N, C-alpha and C positions, 0 to 999 in steps of 0.2 A: 515645400520650399519653392519660392518664386523669384524670378529675376526682377529686380527693381530699377536697375539703371545700367547703362553702358556709357563709358566715357572714353573719348578718343584723346590720345596724347601725341600730337605731332611734335617732333623734336628735330633740331638742326644745330650743328656746330661747325665752325670753321676749322680747317686743318692747317697745320703749319707748312706742309709741303704738298703741293698739288700733285696729282698723279693721273695717269690715263690708262684706259683700256681701249680697244679698237674703235669704240663708238664715241667717246667723249673724254674731256678732261674733268676731273673732280676737284673742287676747291672746298666743298663742304661734305659732311656726312649727315644723313638724315635717317629718321626712323618714325614709324607710326605704331605706337603701343595701344592696346585696347584693354580696358578694365571692365569686367562684368561683375556687378554686385547683386547680392540676394537679400531677401528679408530676414535671413537667419545669420547675417553678419559674415558669411563666407563669400570671399571674392576671388576671382581668377584673372590671370593676365594672359593676353595673347599678343601677337605681332603680325603686321601686314608687311610684305615685301613690296615696296612701291617707289623707292628712290624719292624723287621730288614730286611725285604725283599725289602726295598726301592730301592737298586740298580737295581733290575729287573724292578720295576715299573717305575723308572726314564727313563730307556732305552725304555720301552714300550711306555711311554707317548711322550718322545722326538723324537723317531725315527720311531714310527709306527702311533700313533694317531695324533700327532701334525700336520704332513703334510696333513692329511685328513681334519682337522678342520680349518686350516688357510683359510680365505676367506669366511667361512660360516657365515650365519646370526646367531648371538648368541641367538636370540629369538626362533629359530627353534629347540627347545630342543629335541622334539621327533624325528625329522629328523636326528639330529646329533647322538642321542642315537642309533637309528636303524643302521645308517651307521657304527658306531664303533663296535657295537655288531656283526653285520653280517660280518664285515671284518675279524674277528677271530673266527667266530662261529664254523667252522669245527674242530677247535683244541683248543678252549678256551672258553667254555661255562660257566666255573666257575673259581674262584680263582683270580689270579693276574689280569687277563684281566678285570674282572668286578670291581675290586678295582680301577683300573686306570680309567675306565669309570665313576665310582662313583665320583671321585674327580673332573673330568671335568664337570659332570652333576650338581653337587652342585654349582660349580662356575657359571654355566649358569643361575641357579635359582637366585643366588645372583645378577647377572647382570639384569635379568628380573625385579626383584623387584626394583632395583635402577632406571631403565628406567621408570617404571610405577609410581615410588614414593610410593610404597606400600611394606609392609613386606611380606615375602614369605608366611606366614600363610594366608594372604588375597588372594594371588594368588592360593592357594590350595583350596579355597572355603570358607574361613572365620574361625573365632575362636569360638570353643565351650567353651573356657576358656581363661582368660588373664594370668593365672599362672598355673604351673604344679607341682603336688606333686613330690618331688624327694626322691629317696632312696639312702642311702650311700653305696657305694661299697668299701669295705676294708677288714680287718681281713684276710689278706694273711698270709702265713707262714713266720716268721722271726726267726732269731737266738734267739732273746729274747723270742719269743713264744715257741720255742723248749725247752729252759731252764726253762721257767716258763709259762705254759699255762694260768695262771691267767692274763697275759698281754692282752689276747684276751678280757677278761672281762672289763679291763680298757678302751680299745679302743672302745668297743661297748657302754659302758656307756657314753663315751665322745660324740659319735654320737647322742645318745638319748638326751643328755643335750643340744646339738646344735639345737634340734627341729626336727630331722629326725624321721618320724613315720615308716620308713622301713629301714632295714639294710640287706646287702648281705655279706655272708662270704664264704670263700673257704673251700672245702672238697676235698677228693681224696688223702689223705695221709695215708690210711690204715683204715680199718673199726673201730677198737677200738679207734684210735686217733680221727677220725671224730666224733664218737658218744660222746666221752668225750668233745670235743671242742664245739659241738653244745649245749650240756647240759650246759656247763659253760656260754655260751653267753645267752642262754635262761634264766638261773637263774639270770644273771646280769641285763637284760633289762626288765624282766617281760613278761607277756602274751599279753600286749597291743601293743607291737611293732611287725610289720610284719617282720618275719625273713626268708630270702631266703638263700638257700645253692647252691653252684655251684661247680660241680665236674670237669668241663672242660674235659669231656669224659675220665675220669681216669679208669673206671671200665667196665667189661663185665656185661651183664644184670643180671646174677645170684647174683653178689656182690651188684649191684645197688638196686636190690629188697630187699636184706637183710638190706642195709642201709636205704632204704625207710621205712621199717617196724619200725625201731627205730625213724625215723623222724616223723612218724604219731603221736607218743605220745608226741612230742615236739612242736606241733602246727606250723610246718614249712609251710610257705606260698606258696613256690614252690621249686621244686628240679630241678636244671638247668643242662643241658647237662650230664645226667647220663651215657650215652654210646657214642661211637664214632658217629660222624654226619652221616656217611654213612650207619649205621645200623638202618634203619627205622623199621625193624621187632623188633629189640631190644628195640627201643623206645616204641613200642606198648606193648611188653611184660612187661616192667617196669610199664607203665601207667595202664595196666589192673590188675597189682598185688598190687596196692597201692591206697590209698585215697588222698595221697599228690599230688597236681597238678604238672604236668611235664612241664618244659619249655625248649625251644631250638630254634635254628635257626640262631645264630650269625655266624655259619660257613656254612650257606646255601646261595644260590645265585639266583637271578632273580625270576620272577613269575613262571618259569618252575620248579625250585627246590622246591619252597614253595607250589606249587600245590600238589606235592607228600606228603610233610610233613603234609599238612592240610587234603587232601582227605583221607589219610590213618589213620587219627585221632591219629597221633603220639604224639601230644602235647595239653596241655590245654592253654598254653601261648606261642605265637610265637614271636620270637625276631630278626627280621632283623636289621642289622647294616647298616645305610644309607651310610656309607663310604666304604662298600664292596659289598653290595647286588645289586648295580646298580644305586645308587644315589637316589635322591628324586623322580625322574620320575618313577623309577621302584618300589620304596617303595609305591607309590600311588597304583600301580596295586596289590602289595602284600597285602595292606590294604583292597582292594576290595575283594580279595580272602578270607582273614580272616573274613571279615564281612559276606560273603556268607556262611561260615561254622560256624558262631557264635562263633568265637574264639577270645579271648582277644589278642591284640597286644601291646607289650611293647618293644620298640627298645633297642637293645644293644648299649651302648655308652662307648667308652674308648679312647677318643682322646682329641684334643685341643678345644678351644672355638668355632672353626668352626663346629666341630662335635656336640658339645653341642647345639649351636644355631640352626643348621639344625634340630636336634631332637626336640627341643622345638617347632619350627614352625610346624613340621610334627605332633607332638602329639596334639598340640592345634587344629589342623584341623580334628582330629578323634572323632567320636562319641563313646560312650561306647558300647561294644559288649558282649552279645546282648543288645540293648537299653532297659533300665528299670529303675525304681526308685532306685533299689538296686544294679545295676551292678557296677563293679569296673572300674573306669576310668584308662586310661593308665598312666604310670609314667615315670619319667626321671631317668635314671641311672646316678648318679653323682659320678665319681671316686674320692676317697679321698686320694689316695696314692700320694707320693711325685712326682712332675712333674713340673720342672721349665719352660719347654716349654709351657705346658698348661696354667700355671698361668701368664706368661708374654707376650705371643704372641698376645693376643687380647685385645682390648680396649672396654670395655662395661660391664655392670653389669650382671653377670651370676651366682652370688652367691646365695645360698639358704638362705631364711629368714623364720624362723619358719617352715622349712621343705618344702618350696615351692620356685620355681624359676620363675620369671616373664618372659613372652614371650617378646622378644625384639620388640619394636614398630617402630624402624627406617626402612628405605627402605632396601630391600634385606634381608640378614641375620640379619641386624641390629647391626652388630659389625664392628669395624675397626681393621685392622691388623697392628701391629707395625713392619714394615719391618726392621727398625734399630735393633730392638731386635732380629729378626730372624738371622741376620748376626753373632750374638754371638754363635749360636748353629748350623749354617749351616755346613753340612758335606763338601760340595764343592760348 
């Protein structure tokens, strides 16, 4: 079996209600899907996490990585990963290069599962669980929430009523506003809901520490990306100054970056995104590192059904860290914001039922991609 083609599918759709996190306002949702085809008619799908940087990734995949991969054995995932990473290693150890590799790698795992007639989770070593607890990601800044912060309470209550036992909200909009908003949400959902907050690296360590002091009294489950991802010392400062668990890693790459994050004890929860950290192949190595340091791993997920399915298989193959009767299992981040691309591109049941999402049982990722639907949102 040989790889015969790789096709990039950049997608973009307008949303009805713009929303913001600490770095910018969003008026569109975008995605970059990658299809890998073989001479035996078996194809696989992957995804790159890149927001609106897709033009650079399309060029990288089409003009740099594709010529290297054509003719390769699609089952030789480690060989291909090493080839691509080393090809740009001298000037591309992080960022868009690993995002491009991630999309190709996930597609190769999809192919491997289809060839073997097994779900990816089985190829990863088997399932510790058949369903994964999901937490709802939402509670972004909207114009409505600016005019009436009580709108955050309504949204949070809706997630709890859907069965989610965990909710993540955005902070990073100023200390006073953050404290007010977190208090409102906690009051709305009560103490039994896991409440996570995500600053998307909006603050310096001094401000993050002040915010964390307030979060301690609100029973926050974790404080995500309190400082910029490059500031590992800042992560350590914040972590040492609070009892709130610190999470981070969605903007980190490969085993080499995560080794620093883990060995320096920067975080209590490590969050690789499979669509940018290096794919499933590299996420396996990151999970081994996290296990060695006894650190919980909860992947960051903010993509289409491909990203969700890949995360489900990966999470299902993880043991709790450290293993014990009382350790917290990993969870699936389930984006609840408006996204027509996510909702319509894949065929398969990935919805949460009573706060859990079933791990797909079909071969490969266990989902099908509606290529006719993709044409509606394809950029070119």
